N, C-alpha and C positions, 0 to 999 in steps of 0.2 A: 653017093654024096652024103656027107655027115652033117647033122644039124647040131649046132652048139646051143645047149639049153639056155645059156646066159643071153645069147642073141635073141632067141625066141621070147624070153621073158621081157627083154627091154622093148621089143617091138609091140608086144601085148600092152605093156605098161604105157607106152606113148599113145597107142590107139585109144586106151581107156581115158587118158587125160584129155585127148582131143574130143572124144565123144562127150565127156562131161561138160566141156566148155560150150558145146552146142545146145545143151539142155537149158531151157529157160527156168531157172530155179527161183525166180522172184515169187514172192507170196501173192496170192490172189484172194480177194474178198468180194463181198456183195453188199450193195447199198441197201440198208434196211429202211432208212427214212432220210429225207433231205429238206432243208428249208432254212431261211434266215442266215445264210452264210455258213451253215454247219451241216455235216452229214454223219449219220451213225452207220458204221460198217460192221458186218459180221465176217468173221475170218481174220486174216492178217495176224495170226497168233504170235508171229515172231517179229512184228513191227516194233520199232523203237520210238520213244518220245522224240518229237521234232523231226522225224523222218518224212521225206516227201512221198506222196502217193499220187497216182495219176488215174483220172477218170476217162472213159471212152471218148468224151468230147474234147479231150486234150487239156481240160482244166486241171490245175495242180492243187493238191491239198496238203496239209501238215497234220501228222498224228498229234493230237492235242491231249486227249484223255485216253488212258489205257485202262479199260474196265475188264471185268471177268469174262463177259460174254460178247463184248463188242468194243469197237474203237471209235472214239469221237474225233472227227476230222474237221479242221477249219478249212474252208475253201477259199483260195486266193484268186478271186476273179468272179465270173458269172456263175452262180449256183443254179440258175434257171435252166441250164443245158444238161443238168444231171437229173436222172430219174431213178425211182425206186427199182431195185433189181439189177442196176448197172454193175458191171464188173469193175473192181478197183485193184490196181497193181501197186505194190510197194516198190519204190525205185532204189532203195538201198543206199540213199545218200541224203545229206542234209541240204536245206535250202541255201543256195549261194546266189550272189549277184555279181555282175561284171564290175571290175575295178580297173584302175589305171588312168593314164592321161586321156584316154578316149571318152571318159564320162564328163570331163571338165567342159563347161559351157553348154551342157545339155539340160533338158527338162525331161525327167524320167518318172516312171511309176516305181513303187517299191520293189518290183521284181527286176528292174533295170531295163524295162521296155520303153522306147522313146515316145514322148508325148508332144514333141516339138516339130514333127514332120520333116526332120533332117536325116531320115534314114536310120538304119541299125547302128547300134553303138559299136565302135571299133575297139574291141578289147579281147586280148588273148588270155587274160587271167580272170579267175573267179575267186571270191572269198566267201566263206560261210557267213551267214547273217548273224548267227549266234556264236561268239567265241568267249573263252574265259579271259577276263581282264588281266593285264600284266601284273606281276607280283611286286611287292614293295622293293625287293632287291634290284629289280630291273628299272626302277624309277630314280629320279633325283628331285630335290626341292625346286619349286617354281622360282625362277630368278630373272626371266626375260620379260619385259613388258609387252603386252599386246594392246597397242593404242586403239581406243575406240574412236578417237577424234572428237569426243564429247567432253567439254571442259569439266562439267560437274562430276563425271565418272572418272576420268583419268586423274583428277586431282584428289577426289575423296574416297572413291571405291575402286581403286585401280585393278585391272585384270591382267594376269600374267599368262604366258603361254603354257598350257597344260592345266589351267585352272577351270573350275566349273562355277560360273556365276549365274545365279538365278535371277531372272527378270520377272517380277511378280506385281500384280495389280488388277484392278477391275477392268472390264472390257472398255475399249475406247479411251485408254489413258496413255497411249503411245509406246506400248511394249515392243511391238514389231518395228516401229520407227527406230528404236535404239539399236535393235539387231541389224537392221538394214544399213544404218549409218556406219556401224562397226564393219560390216562387209565392205562397204564402199571405201572405208579408210584403209583397207588392206591392199589397195592398189600399189603396185611396185614394191611390195614387201616380200613377195614370194609365198605368202600364206594362201593355201587353197581353201576356198570357202564352200560350205554345204548348207543349204537351207531346206529343212524338212517341214513341209506344210501338212499338218495332220488335222483333218476335220474342218479346214477353212473353206470359205466360199470360193468357188473357182474364179469369180470376178476379183476377189481380194488378192488371190495368188497371181492373177494376170497383171494386176497393178504393181505388185512387188517385182515381178519379172521385168516389167516395162521400166520401173525406176532403176533397177540394176543395169538394164541394157543401156539406158540413157547415160548412166554414170560410167559406162565402160567396165562395169564390174562382172558382167557375164563371161568375160574372157577367162576368169579364174574361179568361177562359181558353178556349182551343180545344184539344180533345184529338184528335190524329190517330192512328188505330189501324191497325197492320198486325201483327196478333198472330202467335203461333207457328203457328197453323193457316192463316194467309194464304199465298198463293203467293209464292215467292222474288222475282218481279219487283215485287210490291207492297211487300215489305219493303225492296227496294233503292231504290225511288223515294220512299218515305214521308218521309225527312228533307228531300229537295229540295222536296217538295210543302208541307211545313210551313214551310220557309224562305220559299217564294214568298208564302205567306199572311202571314207576319210582316213581310216586306220592304215590303208595301203600306203598313204603318203607319210604317215607318222613313222611306220616301220622302215620307210626308205630314208629316214633321217631328215625329212622335210617337216614343215609346219602346216597344220590344218585347223580350221575353225568350223564348228558345226552349230547350227541354231535349230532347236526343236520348237516348232510353233504350232500347237502347244501341247504340253504333256498332260494337261487336264483332259483334253479330248482323247488322247491315247488311253488314259485310265478309264474313261467312259466306254470306249470300244472294247477294252479288255474285260470290263465288268459285264458288258452285253454278252460277249462270248462265254464267259464263265457261268453266267446265270443260265444261258441256253444249254450249256453242258451239264447243268444240274450240280455245279460245284457250290458248296454251302456259302451263303452270303455272310459277310461280317459287318463292320462298321459302315454306315451309309450304303449298305448293300454291296460294297466292293468285296472282292474275294480276299482271303487272308494273305495271299502272296503278292498283292499289288505293290507292296513296298519293294519286294524282290524284283518285280517287273521293272521298276525305275532304278533301283540301286545297281543291278547288273548292267544296265545301259550306261549310267553316268560314271561308273567305276572304270569304264574303258577309256575315259579321257585321262591323259597322263603326260608328264614330261619325262621322256625316257632317259636312262643313264647314258653316259658317254660310250660305254661298251656296247649299248644297243643302238647307237647312232645319233642319240641326242634329239630325235624328232619329238614333236609334241602334237597333242590334239586338245584344243580348248573348246569347251561347250558352253553355250548360252541357252539353257532350258527356259522356256516361258511357261508360267502358270497363271491361269485366270482365276481371280478370287470373285466371290459374290458379296457385294456390299462391304468390301474391305475385310472380309472374314479370313484373316491370315491363319487363324487357329483351326481351320477345317482340316479334314483328314489328309487329302492329297497335298495341299500346301505345306503342312507341317512335315509330312514325309519327305518332300523334295528339299525343304529347307535343311533338314537334318543330313541329307546326302551331299549337298553342295558346299562350296567354300565361300559362301557369302551371298547376299541378295541385294538387288536394287529394287526398292519398293516404290512404286508409282502411286500417287494419291490423287483421286479424282478432283478434290476441291482445289488443289494446286494447279491441276491441268486446266480447269475451267477459269482459274484466275489468270491464265495466260503464262504461267511459269512452265516452260517446256525446255528440257525434260522435267516432268513433274515429280522429281525425286524427293522423297522424304529423307533428309539427311540424318534424322535421329535414329531410324531403325534400319537404314541401308548400311551395309557393312561389307568389307572385303577381308576375308580371313588370311589373305596373303599379304595385303597391305603394301608397305614401302618396298618390299622385295620386288614388287612388280612395277616400280617407278624408276625413271632415270634420276640420278642424284640431284640435278637441278630442280626437278619437279618436287622431289621429296623436301628440299629446303624451302621452296616457295609456298607449298600448299600444306605444310606441316599442321598448323592449327586451324585450318580453314573449316574443317568439319565441325569441330567443337564450337567455333565462333558462330557458325551459321545455326547450329542447334540452339545455342543460348540466345541468338537473335530472335528465333521463332518464339521463344518463351517471353522475351522482353516485349516483342511486338504485341503478343496476346495481352500482356499486362498493360501496355500503353493504351490499348483500346478502351480501357476503363475510364480514360480521360484524366488520369492523375497527372499532376505536374511533375516533370522529371528534372533531375539535376543535370548540369551541362555535360558531365562525363557520360551519363547514361544516354542522353540525347545524341551525343556524338557517336556512340556505339550503334544506336538505332539507325542513324543516318548512313553510316558506313554499311550496315547490314542491308539496307534497302538498295544501295548501289551494288553490293556484291550479288544480291539476288538478280538484279537486272543484268549484271555482267555475265552471270552463269546461264542466262537464257541463250538458246541456240536454235536456229531455224533447222527444219528437217532437210536431210540430204546435203548438209553443208559441214562435213567434218573438218576439224582444224588440226593443223600439224602441232605436235607437242611443243615445239619451240614458240609458236605463236601463243599457245595456251600459257606458257611460262611468262611471257611478256605481259599478257593481260592480267593474270592472277597476281603477279608481282605488283603491277601498278595499282590494282584494287586493294590488296591486303596492306600495302605500305602507305596507303592514304593519299596517293597522287590523284585520286578521282573525287576526293571529299568535297571539292569546290565545283564539281560538274553536276548540273541538274540531273535528277534521276532519269528523266525522259530523254536525256541527251547522252547517256552513258554508252549505249551501243554504237552511236555515231562516233563518239570520241575514240572508242576502242578500234573501230574500223580505220579511222584516220591515223591513229597511232601506229597500228600494224603496217599500214601502207608506208608511213614515214620510215619505220624500221627497215623495211625491205628495199625502199628506194634510196634512202640516204645512209643507212648503216648496214649495208649488205655484208661488209667485212666482219662486223660484230656478230651478225646472224650466223655467218659461216663458222666463226670461231666457236660459238656456243653449241652449234649443231655437231661440230667435230668432237668437242670435249665432253658434252653432256653433263657438265658439272658447273655450277655457278660459283666459281672461285671468288675470293674477295676482290681480285683485280677485275674480273668480268662484272661483278656486282657494281663496282664503282663506275664502270663503263656504262652499265644499264641505267644507273641513276642519272649520270650526265646526259645520256640520250633522252631520258624522259624529261629532264629539266629543259633541255634544248627544244624539245617538241612543244612543251607547255608555254615557253616564252613566245614562240611564233604562232601559237594556235589561237584562233578566235572562233567561238561557237556561233553558228548562224542563228 
C-alpha cells in the first residue's frame, strides 16, 4: 500500500488547524486592585483600548487605560463582586448592545438588559457602542422639519431631522419637559424616539416614563437608564449605547430622535473615571479629552444622503448650567458642537412664561430650512420682534411716557408672549401653530385683553376645525400659505371675530 505524501501533509495540516481552534488563546491577567468602579489589572499585554474583559463573577469591564505595567479597566456593573487576585480574561471584542425593533417600547440599562420586568430583549442583532461617525460625503443638508409641537420653538428655533439642538438652562427650568413634549409630538410620524437618562433620580425617570406611557408615546420610544445610583462607568457609556440603538434605524433609512438627559452628568462621570485612573486633570478638573467625549457622540447625529438611504438621527442634548453660567467649560464645549441652542431662563420660568425660552440668545443654525413654507412666512420676523419687545418692556418699566406707536408695539408684545405660552404635555400640530401665530403677528388679537388671549386662541382653533375643516385640510396638504389661502385665512379670522364674544 503506497502513501501519497500530499495526502499525509493535508491530513496533518487539517489536524493542526482543528487543534489550534480548541486552544483558548484569550489573554489572561490578574486583578491588582479594585474599587470605585475601576480595577487595575496585571497582564493582558495584548489587550486593545475599548476591548471587553470578563471577571470570574461574570462582571464585564472595558480596557480604559493602557499603561506600561498594567491595564486600567472600568467595570460595567457591580464592582463589589470582584476581588484582588481574580483572574481577568480578554474577550477579544468591543462592547455591543442589542438593536432592532425589539428594543422599542422597553426600559433598558446601558448594556441592553431589561429594567421593566417584561423579559429579555428580543433582538438578533448587536451594534458596537462606539463607532466612527458617518463622513461628510455620506450626509446631506438638513431640510425636513422635526416638529416639536411647541409654538415658540417651531416658530423661532426650528429643529430639522438630523440636527443637534442643545437645550440649556439651570435646573428646574423645564429642559426635560421640552424633550418629552417633542417625543410625544412624534406620534404617527414614524420617528423612533430614545430617551437616555444619565445621573437622574430614579423617581424622576419613573415620572417621565409614566408621562410617555399616558400619552401613548412608549409604543415608539426606548428609555435607557443610568440613574444617579448607577456606577460612573454605566453613566459614561449610556449615551453611546442609546446612540448605537438609534443608529440602527437611521441606517435602515428611517428617522430617529435621541434625547441625552443630561450630558453635564455624563461629563462628571467621565471626570470621576479619569481622575481615578490618574489621568491628568485640566480645566475645572475635567480631563483634556472631555470635548472629544461629547463631540464623537454628537457627530453621530446626521441626515444621511439618498445613496445611504436618507435616514436621520436628530439629537437633543441637555446641559444644566449653574446660576445661568453659559460660559462654563462643559456648556461652551457642547454649544460649539451643536447646531443651535434653546436657552431657558429661570426668571422667565418663575414669571409663568413656559417654555421659558430666552429668544435673544436661543438660535437654530439650520433655521428656515427646517420649517414648512407656511410657517416660514408667518413666523419670519417673530424672533426679532420678541427680542426688541423685551428691551422695550425693560425701558417701559422706568415709568417714562411712551408715544402711541411704541405703546402699540408693547401691547402686541405682551399678547405674543401670552400666545406663545404652552402647557406641558400638550404639543400642537404645526397647522394650528400657523393659525395662532398668524392671528397674533397680524394684529387680530390687539383688542383681546392679555388674560383672555389663550382662551381666544383655543376658541379660534376650535372654530377653524369645526367650521373651516376644508381650509385646514387644504393648508395641511399644500404646506404653503399662498396668497389665495392667506385671503381665506383672513376671511376666516374676520368671520370668527364677528361672532365671538369674550366671557
